[in-house]
C-alpha positions, 0 to 999 in steps of 0.5 A: 643662397649659400654663404661662401667664406671670404676667398683666401689670399692667392699668390700670383707672381711668386713661386713658393718653393719648399724652404730648405733647412737654414741656419738662424738668421743671426747665427755666427758665420763659421770660421772658414767662411770668415777667413774666406771673406776677409782673405781679399782684404788681407791680400790687398795690402800685399798686392799693393806692396808688390805693385809698388815694389814692381814699379820701384824695380822697374824705375830702378832698372830703367835708371840703372840702364841709363847710368850704364849707358852713360858709363859706356858712352863716357868710357867710349869718349875716354878711349876716343880721346886717348886714341886721338892723343896717341895718334897725334903723338905718333904723327909728331914722332914720325914728322920729328926727324924731318923737322930737324933735317932741314933749316927750311922745311920742305913742302911735304913736311909743311903739308904734314904739319898742316895735316897734323894741325887740322881742327879735328886733331885738337893741336893748335901749334907744333914746336920743335926743340933741339937737344938743348931745349932751344926753339928750332922752329914752330908752326904757326909762329907764336907771338908773345901776345899769345901768353898771359901771366906767369906763362909768358916765356914758359911755352914750351915748358922746360920741365916737361922737355927735360922729363921727356928727354929723361924718360925717352917717351912723350910727356904731357904738361899741365893745362894753362890759360892763354890770352883768349881765356882758353886753356892749353896743354903740351905734349913733348915727344922726344926725337931720336936719330940713329939712337941719338936724342936730337930734340923734341917735337912739342904739340900744343893742344887746345882743350876746347878744340880737343873736346869740341873736335873729338866728340860726335854730334850724338854725344853732344846731344846727350851729355854736357862735357866739361874739364875740371882742373885740380881745384875742381874749377871748370876750365872747358865745357861743351854744352847746349842750352838744356836742363841737366839731369840732377843725378845722371852724371859721371866723372873720370880722370883726364889722363893724359894729360893728367895733372889733376884734370878730370872729365865731368859728363852730365846727362841732359834731361832727355825726352820722356821715355814713354815705354817705361812711363807707359809700363809704370802707368799701366801697372798703376792703372791696373792696380787702381782698377784692381783696388777699385774692383776689390772695393766694388766687390766688397760693396757687392758682397755687403749688399749681397750679404744684406740681401741674403739676410733679408731673403732668409728672414723673408723665407723664414717668415713665409715658412712660418706663415705657411705653417700657420695657415689653415688654408691649403696651398697647392701649386701645379704646372701647366700640365696639372702636375703638383709642384708644391703643397703646404702643410695645411694642404697635406693635413687636409687631405692626409697625404705627405708632400712626397706622395703628392709632388710630381703627381698628375691627375687623377689625384689620390685625394679625388673622390671616386664618386665624383671623379667626372665632376672633379675632372671637369673642374680640373680641365676648367682650371687649366683652361683658365676659366676658373670662377673668381668666386671659387668652386666647391668640390667633394674630396676624399682624405687618405683615411677615406673620409669625405670633405667639402673644399672651396677652391680658388685658383690663380695664375702662377707667374714667375719672375720673368712674367711667364705663366708657369702654372696655377696656384690654388687655395683650398678651404675645408668647408665641411663643417661649415656646410654641415652647420649651414645645412643644420641652420637651414633645417632649423629655419625650416622647422621654425617656419613650419612652426610659425605657419602652424601657429598662424593656422592655429590662430585661424583654425576656428575660422577655417573650420567655419570656412570648411563648414559651408561647403560641407553643409552645402554638400549635406544639403544637396545630398538630402535633396538628392535622396528626397528626389530619389524617393519620388516616382518620377526622377528629373534626371537633369535636376539630379545632374545639376545637384551632383554638379553642385555637390562636386563644386562644393566638394572641390571647394572643401578639398581646395581649402584643405589643400591650401591648409595642408600646403601652408602648414606642411614642412617641405624642402624649398622649391623654386619655380616660376611664380605668378605673384598675383596668383600667390597673393590671391591664394594667400588672401583667400586663405586669410579672407575668412579670418578677415571677415570674422574680424570685420576687416577688408582686404583690397587688392591692386594687382598690376597685370602682366607681371614677370614670373619670379623663381620662388617657393610659393609656400614661402611667399604665401607665408610672407603675404599672410604674415604681413596681411595679418600684421596689418589687421592686428595693427587696425584692431582699434580702428573704427570699422570704416578704417579697417582696410588692408591694401595689397598692391603689386608693381614693377618698378626699376627692375624690381617686382614690388609688393606693398601691404598697407594698413591704416593702423597706429603705425610704428614708433622709432624704438619699435622700428629699430628692433622690428626685425630682431628675433623674439621681439614683438609688440603683441602679448601673444606673439612669438616675435619671429614672424617678421624675422622669418619674412625677411629671411625668406625675402633675402633667400630669394635675393629680395628685401623686406622693408617698411615705411610710414603710410601717408594716410596713417599706418604702415606700408611693408614693402617686399621687393624682388629683382626681376632679373632673376626671372 
């Protein structure tokens, strides 16, 4: 059996690609790459600042818009109040002459006065004075209880009357507090008749009625309106119970009537303006998402960088490992096209990767003398029937040299689990096979030498064995000659004598053939072997020596043993050697205990041959070294007999062992697997 080297490790799930040239793993990153790597982090603060500015600008624009709306509304309110005051003054100027035309006011004039005193106008009373400022009438009539404090008797105010009369236009008086705590002010409108001043119509406004009557509902819903005096005290206010905005307020002078009055408008804290809020929230959310994305991107980049470093180190490690391998690696796709070769493979076959990658069979390294066998192996591998123990092939290098390769193939599986080709590993076993062949030849020579030594020892016995048939032939020949000299010849007697001559000649020839077969050096030849026959021939070969040494050889051969494929000469050599060792071990035994027993059995799927002697046995120290080369306990021994016997047994997938004989001595056990048959 040929000894194969251990299979080289074969990759399965990893496609090895030629590693491109790369920088060293720890080499510094080029400057542009550094700037590109840190650029996102440098722009991130700028982006956040832009987002914050955008949010501030949006918020500021919204507040400016609200303030502009507030100012526009306040100006509108001021114009509305101004329009109402001017309209009331015009009505007083129109109705004034009618007030002075009659002592008792006609119904039409009273109707105009009631129209003028409606709540929406802000006027609560109309008084008409003559040219000297004396009260001529009023509507509604006013009692003294309407006035308090210093204002008692001062309504209408003479100073305002005189001012209006002097300038010939309407004049407004200062605000004053009345009995119910409210505040009022006056407007004096001079009345002329035919360009002569006849008096003045005085309208008394209630600040509260004016503010409450002139402001529409929507204005009151948005703003709180108050009137402040010259000292900044609030004298009138129109508001609802609602929180005020801290910064949305506006104040303008209340002129007319003037005299330090001012209007103070404060916006209520309105409902949430969802559009800008949502806009700002969206911007903040998007900014947060971008920051989170940048942070995640940074983490991914760090992980990717680490993975690339690890992959680079792994690639360099694998490249170094591939370059140091003595095993050739070759990857092929499903069509048999070469996709990868490692340096060891190129060195093995002598071709460069450029000459091999992409090639389809037949490959340039196939031996032309073994193309058919190589093609069969190639087809077998592509069909998935490659033997796991590998297959031997004869290849040819580029320079024409032959090499023997042991090839192992394994499926090439990619990352998706798909079968994409085959990965083969090749071992150059040329020198190994040459050494193995040389060892085999040396072992054959050693076996032949051993047999020659054995035959040398048996030479005298064989000579005596051959002497018997030769002497019988000579005797029969003399008898024949004597019978031929007689007158009468008994033909039947002569035929019998010649038959005996022939048997003796065949016996001598058989002995010579056995000796010749035993000592000749020939190639191992396995054939279906009947072990019982081989044992009988071996015993016949050594029987004469046994008789000479007064030994007995007994056989107990089992019938119908299966035939085992083996070399008969080698098996015969083993039997002869074991029997002779048994006879040597019984050299000092008494004559009645000099028996070697040879038995054959089929036990547990094994064909077992036992050679038992009753000698002195084998001690423990000898047993430990019994099969060592050149170890012997005989003064004239070579120490190679048992070693050769065990090699022959292992060559036939068998075993040679020994055990103690219960009756004394040793039993050598030679076993062969029956399944070999």
